[in-house]
C-alpha positions in Angstrom: 10.1 31.1 14.3 6.4 29.3 14.7 4.8 28.3 17.5 5.5 24.9 18.6 2.4 22.3 18.1 0.3 21.8 21.5 -2.6 19.7 22.4 -3.3 16.7 20.6 -2.0 17.9 17.4 1.4 17.4 18.8 1.0 13.8 18.5 0.4 13.8 14.9 4.0 13.5 13.3 4.9 10.4 15.8 1.2 8.8 14.7 1.8 9.5 11.0 5.5 7.9 11.1 4.6 4.6 13.7 1.4 3.7 11.7 2.0 5.0 7.9 -1.5 6.5 7.6 -1.8 10.5 7.2 -3.8 12.0 10.1 -6.6 13.2 7.3 -7.2 9.2 7.0 -7.3 8.4 10.6 -10.0 11.5 10.8 -12.0 10.2 7.9 -12.1 6.7 9.4 -13.3 8.2 12.9 -16.0 10.2 11.0 -17.3 7.7 9.3 -17.4 5.2 12.3 -21.1 4.6 13.7 -19.6 5.2 17.1 -20.0 8.7 18.3 -18.7 8.4 22.0 -15.0 9.5 22.7 -14.2 6.2 24.6 -16.0 4.0 22.3 -14.1 5.5 19.4 -10.8 5.3 21.3 -11.4 1.6 22.0 -11.9 1.1 18.6 -8.9 2.4 17.3 -7.1 0.5 20.0 -8.6 -2.8 19.2 -9.5 -2.5 15.3 -6.3 -0.8 14.1 -3.5 -1.1 16.6 -3.1 2.2 17.9 -2.2 3.0 21.4 -3.8 4.7 24.1 -2.5 8.4 23.7 -2.4 8.4 20.0 -6.1 7.0 19.7 -7.2 9.6 22.3 -5.6 12.7 20.6 -6.8 11.5 17.3 -10.3 11.1 18.7 -10.3 14.5 21.0 -8.9 16.4 17.9 -11.6 15.1 15.2 -14.3 15.4 17.6 -13.4 19.2 18.5 -13.7 19.9 14.8 -17.1 19.6 14.7 
């Protein structure tokens, strides 16, 4: 039996289902953005792409932690 997913990645299945894009596509958008600060990216995802705060925050946190 595998360990349950924890942290920001635990949001990924619901993000893909609700917004219809794979996580890799969201991460590509975040990496391609000229914005660099966490909360700037969260605000951008919310205003430009209609994500909720928790989903946007999880995507940005996970993407930025990868380097």
